[in-house]
N, C-alpha and C positions, 0 to 999 in steps of 0.2 A: 305227887311231886309237888313240892312247895319250897323250891330252892331259895337260897338267900337273895338272889337277884329279884325273883318274884316278890318276896317278902318286902325287900327294899322298895320296889315299885308300889306295892300296896301301902306302905308307911308313908310314902311321899304323896299318896293320892293319885298316883298315875295308873289308874285302872285299865286304861286302854293298853298301855304297854305290858302290864302283867297278864292281861288276857292274851295279848300277842305272843308273849313267851310261852304260856301254857299251850296255846294252839300249836305253835311251832314244835313244842315237845311232843304233843300227841301225834303230829304228822310223822315225826321221826321214830318214836318208840312204839307207836300203834295204840289201838284202842285201850283206854283205862277208864273204868267207870268213875273212879274217885277223882280223877283229874277233870273229867267232864262235869261233875258236881261242883268242883273248885271254879271252873270257868262260869258255870251258871251263878254261883255266888257272886262272882265279880260283876257279872251282867246285871244282877239285882242292884249292886252298888252303883252301876252306871245308869240306873233307871231305864233299862232295856228289858222289860218283862217277857217279850216274845222271844227274844234271843235267849234269855234265861231258860225259858220253857223248852227251846230246842236242845239245850245241853242237859237240862234235867231229864228230858225224855230218854236220853241214852245213858243217864247216870244211875248210880245205885242209891240215890236218895229217894226214900219212900215216906214222904211227909205231906202235910196239908199244904205247906208252902210250895213245894215241888209240884204238887197236883194242881194248885191254882195257876202257876206259871205255864205248865203244861197245857191247861185248858186254853189259855190265851194263845199259845203257839198253834195248837190244833184248830182254834177258831180262825186263825189266818191262813193256814195252809191245809187243813183237813176238809172234809173227812175222807177223801180218797187217799188210800194208803200210798199210792205211787207219788202223789204230791207231797206227802209227808216225808217219805224217804228220800225224795229229791232234795229236800232241804237239809238233810243230815250230812255231816262231813264225810267224805269218801272213806276215810280210814276207820270209820265207826260202822260201816256196812259190812257186817261179818257174814260169811258164807255158812258158818256153823251157828245157828241160832242158840244152841245150848251154851255157847260161850258168853251169852249176855247174862246178867244177874237176873234173878227170878222176877224182880219188879219190872225190869225192861221187857222181859218176855210177856208178862201180864199186860203191859201197855200195848205191846204189838198184837196180842190176842184181842184186846178191846177195840183196837183199830180195825181189826178185820184182816190183818196181814197173815195169811195162812202159809205162805211160803217163806223161804229164807229172805232176808232183807237184801242181800246182795243180788240174789237171782231175781227177785221181783223188780228191783231197780233196773238191772241189766236188761230184763225182758221189755220193760216199758220204753226205755231209751232206744233199744234196738228197733222196736216198732216205729218209733218216731223217725229214726235215721233211715229206715227203709222207704219211708214216704219221701223224705228229703233226697235220698239217693235217686229214687225214681224220677223226681223233678229235674235233677241235675242231668241224669241220662237223657231224658227227653230234650232238654235244652241244648245239650251238646250235639244230639243227633240232628236237631232242627238247624243249629248253626252250621254244621258240616253240610247238610243238604243245601243250604242257601249259598255257602261258599262254592259248592259244586255247580250250582245253577249259574251263579255270577261268572264262574270260569267259562262255562259252556257259552253263555251269551257274549263274553268278551272274545272268545276264539272265533265265533260266527261273525262278530262285527269286524274284527281285524281281518279275518279271511275275505269278507265282502269288500274291504277297502283295498286289499291286495289284488283281487280279481278285477275291481273297478279301475285300477291304475293301469291294467294291461289292455283294456278295451278302449 
């Protein structure tokens, strides 16, 4: 996808707007390796090599330039596969690994990502959420116990005042 509006943005030097249009397109239309490469090329023009590496990582470009940017990206977010996958746009996390171009599958293998990208990411996030959920549950139970204790103390105090007024 390199529509006329994107090309107009590029001709004007408005790389940010062109990237925004392509990212919006990918969110609506779904994963497209060639659009990912196009976004990476724009990031290079924007002097953002790590962001370019992120898009090259999931794009179908297999060149020395792509590898150089991918290394910069992995240097920032790697080598743990879950950290790298967490940086990928949600729409690019496919459940069926075979839908990726061969060069992307090779990159995933080199990273040590043995499972599906979508599953690996979901498993990692689910693990973090369970820790957070446990903390929230503990906090809620503690708050309810405190409120119950305050209620009992308040009732005993008010009862003592009432009994004290009759004597």
